[in-house]
N, C-alpha and C positions, 0 to 999 in steps of 0.2 A: 457329504452332501452332494458332491458332483456325481458319485456313483448312484446315489438314491434317485436323484432327479433324472439322470440319463436312463436308468433302468425303468423307472416308473413311466416316464413320458414316451420314450422310444418303443419299448416293448408293448406297452398298452396300445400304442398306435398301430404297431406292426401286427398285433394279434388280430386286428380287424381285417387285415389283408392276407399276406402270404404266410404269417407265422402262427396261424391258428392250429390247434391240436398239436402243440409242440411238447417236447420233453426238455425241461430246464434243469441243468445241473449247476448249482451255485455253491461256492466254497466260502463259508464264514460271511454271509451277506449282512450288511448293515451294522456291524459291530461298532462302528464309529458314531452311530446315532444315539441320541438320548434314549433311555429305557422306554419311555412312553412312545417314542417314534419307532422303536423296535417292535412294540406291540402293534402299532399301526401297520408296520410292514408285514407282520405275521397275518393280520387281518386281510391285507392286500393280497398276500399269497393265497389265502383261502378263496378270494374272488377269482384269481387267475386259475386256480385248480379246478374250477368248474368246466373249463374248456381245455386245460392243459394238465400235464403231469409235472410236478415239481419235486425235486430231491435236493435237499441242501444240508450241509454240515454246519454245526454251531456249538459253541461252548456257552452261549448266553441263555439263561433261564427265561428271558423275556421273549425269546423266539420259540419257546415251547409252550404249547397249550396244555395246561394241567388237566383239562377236561377231555383231552383227546390223546392221551399218551399211547393209545394203541397204534398210533402212526409212527411213534418214535422207535428208533433202533440204536443200540449201543455199538460203537465200533472201537475195538481195542486190540492190543497185541497179546496173543496167547503165549504161554510159557515156551512153546517150541519156536517162537518167532513169527508165526503166521498171523495174518489179520483175521479177526473174527467179527462178524456182524450178528447181533443177537436181539431178539424181541423180548428176552427175559431181562428186564431192566434191573433186577436184583442179583443177577448172576455175578459170581466172582470174576474179576477182570485180569486173568492171567497173572503176570508178575507185578501188576500195579496194586500195591497194598493200600493205596489211598483211594482206589476205585474212582479215578478221575473222570471216567466217562459217565459215571452215575451222578457226579456232583451237580451238573446242570439240571438233571431230572429232580433231584432232591430239593434244589433251590427253587425250582418252579413250583413244586408241591408246597414248600414252606411259604412262598409268597401267596399262593392261593389260599392256604389254610389261615395265614395271618390276616389276609383281607377279610375272610369270612368271620374270624373270631373277633376282630376289632369292630366289626359293624354292630353298633348298638351296645358294645361292652364298655365297662368302666376300667380304663387302664390304670394300674398302680405301678410306679417306677420303684424298683428295688435295687440293691447294691450289686448283686451278682446272681448267678444261676443257683447258688446255694440257697439264698432266700426264696427264689422262685420255686425250687423243689419242695421245701418245707411248706410254704404257704399254699401252694397248689394242692398238696396232699391234705393239709388241714381243711381247705375249702371242700374238697371232694368228700372227706370223712364227715364233716358237719352236715353237708347236704344229704349224704347217704344215710346218716343216722337220724335224720328228721329234726335235728336241733336248729337248723338255720334254713330259712327260705328266702333267698335273695330276690330282690326286685329286678336287678340287672346282673348279668354275668360280670365277674371281676377277672381281669387278665393281669398277671404279674409279669412285667417286662424288665429284664435285667439291664442295668446301665452302669458300666464300670467307670465310676468317678463323677464328680459334680459337673465337670465341663460337658461330659457326654449327656448327663441328665438334662442340662439346660437345652441342648439341641433336641433331645427326644421329647422334652416337655412341649416345645413349640410344635413338633411334628404330630404329637398325639393329642393336641388340643381338640376338644370335641366341637360339634356343630353349635353347641350352646355357648361357645367361647370360654368354657371352663377349663383351666389347666388341669392336667392329671394330678392325682395325689402322688406324693413321694413318701415312702416308708424308709426311715433311717434307723440304724441301731444306736445304742447309747454309748458307744466308744468315743474316744477323742476324735477319730476320723469321721464318725457319724455326725458328731456335733459340728465339726468344721464344715462338713458337707451341707448340713442344714443352714448354717450361717451364711454360706456363700449363695445358696439358692434364695434365701430371704432377701438378699441384696441384688439379685439378678432376676431370674425368670419368675420367681414367686414373690416379688416385692409387693405386689398388690393383694396377695392372698396367702400370707404366711401360715394361716390355719390349715392350708392344704398340705402341710408337711407334718406327718405323723411320726412320732418317735416311739421306739419300743419301751422306753422307760415310763410311758403313760400306762402300760399294762403289766410290765415286769419290774418287780421291786428288787432288782439286783444291779449294783453299780457296774458300769461298763458292759451292760448286757448286749449280747449278739443274738442272732436269730435262734441259736441253739437253746438259749434260756427260755424260749417259748415252749420248749418240750419238757416233759418230766425227765429229770436227771437219771432216775432209775431206769427209765425207758431207753436212754441213749447209751449209758455206760457199757452194757454188754455188747453193744454194736461197735463201740470203740475197740474193744478187745478182739473183735472179729476182723476189723480193718487191719490191725497190726498184731500178729500172733507171735512175734519173735521174743519179746521181753520175758525174763524170768518172773518179774513182778507185774502182775496184771493191773490194768488201770483201775479196776473195781476195788483194789486193795488200798489205793491212795487217794481216790477222789474225795473232795470236800464239798458238801452241800452248801448252797447259798453263795457260791462264788462262780464266776464265769467258767464255762467248760473249756473253751479253746486254749487259753493260757495254761490251764492245768494239763491238758493233753501235751502241749508243747514242752512244758517243764518235765513231765514224766518221760517223754521220749528223749529229751536231752540228757536226763540222768542215767538212762540205760543205753546211751550212745546209739539211739535209733534215728535213722534218717527218714522222717515222714515223707510220704509221696506229696508232690506239690498239690495234688487234687484230693488230699485225704478228707477234707471237709465235704467235698462233693460226693465222694464214696460213702461217707457216713450218712449224708442226707438221702442218698438213694436207698441205702439199707433201711433208714428210718421210715421213708415213704412206704417201702414194701411191707414193713412190719405193721405200720399204722393202718394201712388199708385192709389188713387181714385181722385187725384187732376187734375184740368184743367191746362195744361202747361202754357197757356196764362195768368193765374191769379197769377202765382208765381213771386216772386221778381227776375227779370232777372239778377240783380247784383249777387245774390246768385247762380243762374244757371251758370253764367260765372265762378264763383269760382269752382264749381263742374267740369266744363269742363277743367279748368286750372289744377286742381289736377289730373283728370283722364288722361289728356294728359301727365303729368309727369309719371304716373304709367304705361302708355302704351309704352312710348318711353324713358326709362331711359338711362342715361349714364352708364358707367361701364366697367370694364375690366374682363378678364377671371380670375377665382379664382386662377389659378396657376401662374398668372403674377404678 
């Protein structure tokens, strides 16, 4: 705060006298400020830049204008130890495998995209990115095939755990004071999650919690049960190619997919990757979006339409009622 006030007041005053047409070199300015104050600082810099030249370093996405990235330069250490300054924001960053210099740029873009997407959209909280991938792919497929014409866009936001969902529900409450919908699976964890939300954030509108078992007639159903099992099974064998006995030979229809995959892997002494469900979801999305609508199981498609109809026209009361 001391830095911000001294810079804002003193320099603004001095630019009217002897410090006009100056070159300002600032190192990590305003990082102790609130994110909104950092955005204000960025706007203040734009005003100063009308009569001065400003160069500053930052790791904060709030001090990057996503609409004017042509002004940004990445600074990083090359493999030979030299310092590199590049206008190519996607360029590989020497020995830094995490592309640290690009992180602030990606974060600034993500914030800008999220702001635009959430404006007028209907947010639905889901358990993880796995659910987000499947549901977003289904939404795109249904719209592209002409089977579904949404009145509002639906955005699926992953929230790990019921406590996180409570906080996100408050943050994503719309201008109409309606809490966002929550989609839970039919596992024990999903039921516990729904129970906790009904006693906390959604105590006044429990009908805004939608469970998969309302459309999927399989006990302990997860998001994978929303897909045709014959559609997913070949993709499981592509995610893990090492076993002698392929998953397609042991799969049982009418039971949840995830515990079957885990049991199959355990029997063959296979250590599944921690993100195997995410890998499977990404493969399923790629295959679905290339699929011929007429060749899909129409019973599965009807379940998708039933679920999205509930997500688009949910019941509920105002949060304050």
